[in-house]
C-alpha positions as CSV (number, residue, x, y, z in Angstrom):
1,X,0.0,-0.2,0.1
2,X,1.7,3.6,-1.2
3,X,-1.2,5.5,0.7
4,X,-0.6,5.4,4.1
5,X,-3.1,7.3,4.9
6,X,-5.8,5.3,3.5
7,X,-4.7,2.1,5.7
8,X,-6.9,0.6,8.2
9,X,-6.3,-1.9,10.8
10,X,-10.7,-2.1,11.3
11,X,-11.3,-3.1,8.0
12,X,-8.4,-4.9,7.3
13,X,-8.8,-7.2,10.3
14,X,-12.4,-7.8,9.3
15,X,-12.0,-8.7,5.4
16,X,-9.5,-11.2,7.0
17,X,-12.0,-12.6,9.4
18,X,-14.1,-12.6,6.8
19,X,-12.2,-14.8,4.6
20,X,-11.0,-17.0,7.4
21,X,-15.3,-17.5,8.3
22,X,-15.9,-19.0,4.4
23,X,-12.6,-20.9,4.7
24,X,-14.5,-22.8,7.7
25,X,-17.3,-23.5,5.5
26,X,-15.8,-24.9,3.1
27,X,-13.5,-26.9,4.6
28,X,-16.9,-28.4,6.4
29,X,-17.6,-29.6,3.2
30,X,-13.7,-31.4,2.7
31,X,-14.6,-32.3,6.4
32,X,-18.4,-34.2,4.3
33,X,-16.4,-35.2,2.3
34,X,-13.3,-38.1,3.7
35,X,-16.5,-38.5,6.7
36,X,-18.1,-40.1,3.4
37,X,-14.9,-41.7,2.1
38,X,-14.7,-43.5,5.5
39,X,-18.3,-44.6,6.0
40,X,-17.8,-46.5,1.7
41,X,-14.3,-47.8,2.9
42,X,-16.3,-49.0,6.4
43,X,-19.3,-51.1,4.4
44,X,-16.9,-51.5,1.4
45,X,-18.9,-50.0,-0.9
46,X,-17.0,-50.4,-4.2
47,X,-19.3,-48.4,-5.7
48,X,-19.1,-44.9,-3.6
49,X,-15.0,-45.2,-3.2
50,X,-14.5,-43.9,-6.6
51,X,-16.8,-41.1,-6.4
52,X,-15.1,-39.9,-2.5
53,X,-12.6,-40.3,-3.6
54,X,-13.1,-37.2,-6.7
55,X,-15.2,-35.8,-4.4
56,X,-12.7,-35.5,-1.2
57,X,-10.1,-34.4,-3.9
58,X,-11.7,-31.6,-5.4
59,X,-13.2,-30.2,-1.7
60,X,-9.2,-30.6,-1.1
61,X,-8.1,-28.5,-4.3
62,X,-11.4,-25.7,-3.3
63,X,-10.0,-25.4,0.8
64,X,-6.5,-25.0,-0.9
65,X,-7.3,-22.0,-3.2
66,X,-9.7,-20.4,-0.7
67,X,-6.6,-20.3,1.8
68,X,-4.7,-19.3,-0.3
69,X,-6.7,-16.5,-1.2
70,X,-7.8,-15.7,2.6
71,X,-3.8,-15.6,2.5
72,X,-2.8,-13.0,0.4
73,X,-5.9,-11.0,1.0
74,X,-4.5,-10.6,4.4
75,X,-1.6,-7.8,2.2
76,X,-2.1,-5.4,5.6
77,X,1.5,-3.0,5.6
78,X,2.2,-3.6,9.3
79,X,5.4,-1.6,9.6
80,X,4.5,1.2,7.8
81,X,1.1,1.9,9.9
82,X,3.0,1.3,12.9
83,X,5.6,3.8,11.9
84,X,3.5,6.4,11.0
85,X,1.6,6.0,14.4
86,X,-1.8,5.3,12.7
87,X,-2.9,3.3,15.4
88,X,-3.4,5.6,17.8
89,X,-5.2,7.8,15.4
90,X,-7.4,4.6,14.7
91,X,-7.8,3.6,18.1
92,X,-8.6,7.4,18.7
93,X,-11.3,7.1,16.3
94,X,-12.7,3.3,18.3
95,X,-12.7,5.4,21.3
96,X,-15.2,8.0,20.0
97,X,-17.1,5.2,18.2
98,X,-17.8,4.0,21.6
99,X,-18.5,7.1,23.6
100,X,-15.1,7.2,24.9
101,X,-13.0,9.6,25.6
102,X,-9.0,8.4,24.3
103,X,-6.2,11.6,24.3
104,X,-2.7,11.8,22.9
105,X,-0.4,13.8,24.7
106,X,3.1,14.6,23.5
107,X,3.2,11.2,22.2
108,X,1.2,9.0,24.9
109,X,-2.0,8.1,25.0
110,X,-4.5,8.5,28.2
111,X,-8.0,7.0,28.5
112,X,-8.7,7.8,32.2
113,X,-7.5,6.1,34.7
114,X,-5.4,4.2,31.6
115,X,-2.8,5.0,30.6
116,X,-1.7,3.6,27.2
117,X,1.4,3.0,24.7
118,X,1.6,1.1,21.8
119,X,4.3,-1.3,21.2
120,X,5.2,-1.1,17.6
121,X,8.1,-4.3,18.2
122,X,5.6,-6.3,19.0
123,X,2.0,-5.1,17.9
124,X,1.1,-4.8,21.6
125,X,0.2,-2.2,24.0
126,X,0.5,-1.5,27.5
127,X,-2.2,-0.6,29.5
128,X,-1.0,0.7,32.4
129,X,2.2,-1.8,31.9
130,X,0.1,-4.4,31.4
131,X,0.6,-5.6,27.9
132,X,-2.4,-6.8,25.3
133,X,-1.9,-8.2,22.0
134,X,-5.9,-8.1,21.4
135,X,-4.9,-4.7,19.9
136,X,-8.0,-4.8,16.9
137,X,-9.4,-1.3,17.3
138,X,-12.9,-1.8,18.0
139,X,-11.8,-4.6,20.8
140,X,-9.5,-2.8,22.4
141,X,-12.0,0.9,23.2
142,X,-14.3,-1.5,24.4
143,X,-12.2,-3.1,26.9
144,X,-11.3,0.5,27.6
145,X,-14.6,1.2,28.2
146,X,-14.8,-1.4,31.0
147,X,-12.5,-0.6,32.3
148,X,-13.1,2.7,32.6
149,X,-16.7,2.3,34.5
150,X,-14.8,-0.5,37.3
151,X,-12.8,1.1,40.6
152,X,-9.6,2.3,39.8
153,X,-7.3,-0.4,40.8
154,X,-5.0,2.9,41.6
155,X,-3.2,2.0,45.3
156,X,-3.9,6.0,46.8
157,X,-2.9,5.0,50.0
158,X,0.3,2.7,49.2
159,X,1.8,5.6,46.9
160,X,1.0,8.5,49.1
161,X,3.1,5.9,52.0
162,X,5.5,6.1,49.3
163,X,6.2,9.6,48.6
164,X,6.7,10.9,52.0
165,X,9.1,8.9,52.5
166,X,10.4,10.4,49.5
167,X,9.8,13.3,50.5
168,X,11.7,13.1,54.4
169,X,14.6,11.9,52.3
170,X,14.2,14.8,50.5
171,X,14.5,17.2,53.0
172,X,16.8,15.0,55.1
173,X,19.2,16.0,52.2
174,X,18.7,19.7,51.1
175,X,16.7,21.0,54.6
176,X,16.4,19.2,58.1
177,X,14.3,17.3,59.3
178,X,14.0,20.3,62.0
179,X,12.1,22.0,58.7
180,X,9.2,19.3,58.4
181,X,8.6,19.4,62.4
182,X,8.5,23.3,63.1
183,X,6.9,24.5,60.1
184,X,3.2,25.1,60.1
185,X,4.0,24.1,56.4
186,X,6.6,21.4,55.2
187,X,8.7,23.1,52.6
188,X,8.1,22.4,48.2
189,X,10.0,19.5,46.9
190,X,10.1,19.4,43.2
191,X,8.3,16.5,42.1
192,X,11.0,15.5,39.6
193,X,13.6,15.4,43.3
194,X,11.2,13.1,44.2
195,X,11.0,11.3,41.1
196,X,14.4,11.2,40.9
197,X,15.0,9.7,44.6
198,X,12.3,7.3,43.6
199,X,13.5,5.9,41.1
200,X,17.2,5.7,42.2
201,X,18.6,2.3,41.0
202,X,19.9,1.1,38.6
203,X,17.3,0.4,35.6
204,X,14.2,2.2,37.6
205,X,13.7,5.0,35.7
206,X,12.5,2.2,32.7
207,X,10.4,0.1,34.0
208,X,8.7,3.5,35.9
209,X,8.6,6.6,33.7
210,X,7.7,10.1,34.4
211,X,5.0,9.6,32.6
212,X,4.0,7.0,34.7
213,X,5.0,9.3,37.8
214,X,3.5,12.0,37.2
215,X,0.0,9.8,36.3
216,X,0.1,8.2,39.6
217,X,0.1,12.0,40.8
218,X,-3.0,13.1,39.5
219,X,-4.4,10.2,40.2
220,X,-3.1,10.5,44.2
221,X,-5.1,14.0,43.3
222,X,-7.9,13.2,42.2
223,X,-8.2,10.4,44.6
224,X,-9.0,12.5,48.0
225,X,-6.6,10.8,49.7
226,X,-4.3,13.5,51.8
227,X,-3.5,11.7,55.0
228,X,-0.4,9.2,56.0
229,X,-0.7,6.7,58.4
230,X,1.2,9.1,60.5
231,X,-0.9,12.6,60.2
232,X,1.1,14.2,57.4
233,X,-1.0,16.2,55.1
234,X,0.3,15.8,51.5
235,X,-0.2,19.5,49.5
236,X,0.0,19.7,46.1
237,X,1.7,23.0,43.9
238,X,1.7,23.3,40.2
239,X,3.1,25.3,37.5
240,X,2.5,29.3,38.0
241,X,5.2,31.2,35.7
242,X,7.1,31.2,38.8
243,X,10.3,28.5,39.4
244,X,12.2,26.4,36.8
245,X,10.1,25.5,33.8
246,X,12.1,22.9,33.0
247,X,10.9,21.2,36.0
248,X,7.3,20.6,35.3
249,X,5.9,17.3,35.2
250,X,2.7,17.4,33.0
251,X,-0.4,15.1,33.9
252,X,-3.4,14.9,32.0
253,X,-6.7,15.0,33.1
254,X,-9.8,12.6,31.6
255,X,-10.9,15.8,30.2
256,X,-7.6,16.2,28.4
257,X,-6.2,19.0,30.2
258,X,-3.0,19.3,30.5
259,X,-1.8,20.2,34.3
260,X,1.1,21.2,36.1
261,X,2.7,19.6,38.7
262,X,5.8,21.3,40.3
263,X,6.1,20.6,44.1
264,X,4.7,18.9,46.8
265,X,4.9,19.3,50.1
266,X,3.6,18.1,53.4
267,X,1.7,19.6,57.1
268,X,3.4,17.8,59.7
269,X,0.4,16.0,61.6
270,X,-1.0,18.6,64.8
271,X,0.5,17.5,67.9
272,X,-2.4,16.2,71.2
């Protein structure tokens, strides 16, 4: 296919699905012919043997031809399709048709509450890091819609505790622990610094990207869960133009809008 824009995975799969169904129908003719041949041999019906052999041979020839047609019909150029980012566009369109909002921002797909990444090399997508190989656009859009209707699997409590531990570590490095103990509101710590602390070990940044981290920050913010087990309460700072724009981590909300997160801080637990 020379015109990449005309490639449509949904249509190509539908065509091959139909070709396979026709091939199955022809295969059933082969089965019937073989059953008749087996019956003639079992009963010693020499009169029907020759006819059954001829009928089976014709049915097999028809099956080979039909399968050849189905095989040749799958002429989809997968390499150029994924190289030109056409899958993402088709999935977004399939989502819209299913009443689902899928957004593409900076090469990443968002479908609240899921984060989706296309993996062209193995013809799969990652839905919140879980590999999914059933990628027919209409099928995947339907699955994403079902996931959206379920309660979020995001564990806000555990993530909040991890953030608090990293926050305390950051304070110990850049301030001192008294800063959190003596102030009404603890110092603000850049989210990029928190991320660096959470991914210090080799390879962890590959396993947990900044996009995933800031997506989790947004999910936590949206969940309304703010208080740690020790009673400290988290606060979120959005970027307002002050500070370094290069330190901003941008999340995408369910409406496709950008949320420029900058820092977090914790209010110490109230002493009784």
